[in-house]
N, C-alpha and C positions, 0 to 999 in steps of 0.2 A: 651651444645652446640656441643660437639663432636659427640653426637649421631645424631643430626640433620645434621651435616656436612657430615656424611657418606651417607646420603640420597640425597644430592644435585646432580643435573645433572651436567655433565662436564662443560657446559656453565656457569651455576650459580656458580659452585665451583671456576672457574677461576675469575669471577667477585667478589666473596666473599673474596677470598684471596687478590685481589687488593684493595678492600675496607678496609679490616683489615690493610693493609699496610699504609693507610692514617691516622691511629690511630683515629678512630671516637669517642672514649671515651673522648679524650682530645682536639682534633682539631675541632674547631667550623666551619671551612671551608670545612670539609669533606662532601661528599654527604650524603643524609639522609639514604641511604641503598644501597646494592649491585646492585639492579636493575637499579640504576641511573649511574652506572659505564659504561664507553664506552666498556669495555671488555664483558659486558653482551649482548649477541646476542640471539634473539629469532628466530629460523629458521621458525616457523609456522606463524610469524607475517605477512609476505608477502602473504602467502596463505589466512590468515584470511581477509586481506584487499581485496584480489581478490574476495573471497566468499561474503564479505559484499557488494561489488559493484554489483555483480551478483544478490544478494538478493534485492538490491534497484531497479535494472532493472525489476526483476520479480514482485516486489510489485507495481511498476508503471504500468506495463502491466495489473496486476490484477485489479487495480483501474479503468483503462480505460475500461476493460471488464465489470466490475460491473456497470459503468456508462452507457455503451451501453445497458446492460441488463435492467437497470431501464428505459431507454428511450423506449425500445421495450414494456415493460409492460405498461408504461404510454400510449403509442399509442394504444395498445390493449384495454385498458380500455376506451379510447375515442371512439374507433370504436364500442365497445360493448354498450356504452351509446347511440350512434346513433341508433343501433338496438332496444334498449329499448324504446327510444322516438318514433320511428316508430311504435312499437308494442302497446304502450299505447295510441297513438294518435287516433287510430281507435275506441277506446272505448268511446270517448267523443261525445256527441250529438251536441255540438256547433261547427259550422264550423270554427269559428275564433280560437278556441283553437287548433283544428287539424292543421290549417294552421300555427299557431304560433309554435307548436311543430315540424312540418315539416321544418319550416324555421330555427329553432334552431338546429335541427338535420342536416340539410344541411350545416350550418355554421361549426358545429363540425366535420362533415365529411370532409370538405375542410381542416380544420386544421389537422385532422388525416392523410389525404393523403399527405399533405405537410411534416408533421413530418416523415412519412414513407418513402417518396421519398428522404429526406435529411439525413436519418439515415445511419450510416455506414453499409456496407453489411456484412453479417455473414462471419466469418473466416478472416476478415481483421483487 
């Protein structure tokens, strides 16, 4: 134990000595360890809490950016589908099929334009 005590930080050494003074071997009411003593202060604890809060903010911003990215990709796929339907529509001999594909393409185009208009602007 003496070898380990030589390697203690000054904060922990102070708490360790206070903990030993409570006679933990025979006193059932003593704290379970030196880190539970009020003398044990961790100077990096406040900085860790601040960094953790900043990490939470950055993570939330990243989730929002990922959601925006997914929305833009989804809108791009819808607009590409409109072009695809317009392209294959001209290859059908039946007029009803061409009109049907053009109608579906127009409906998807309206949805795509609405999604694009309501999407957040880049950089926001």
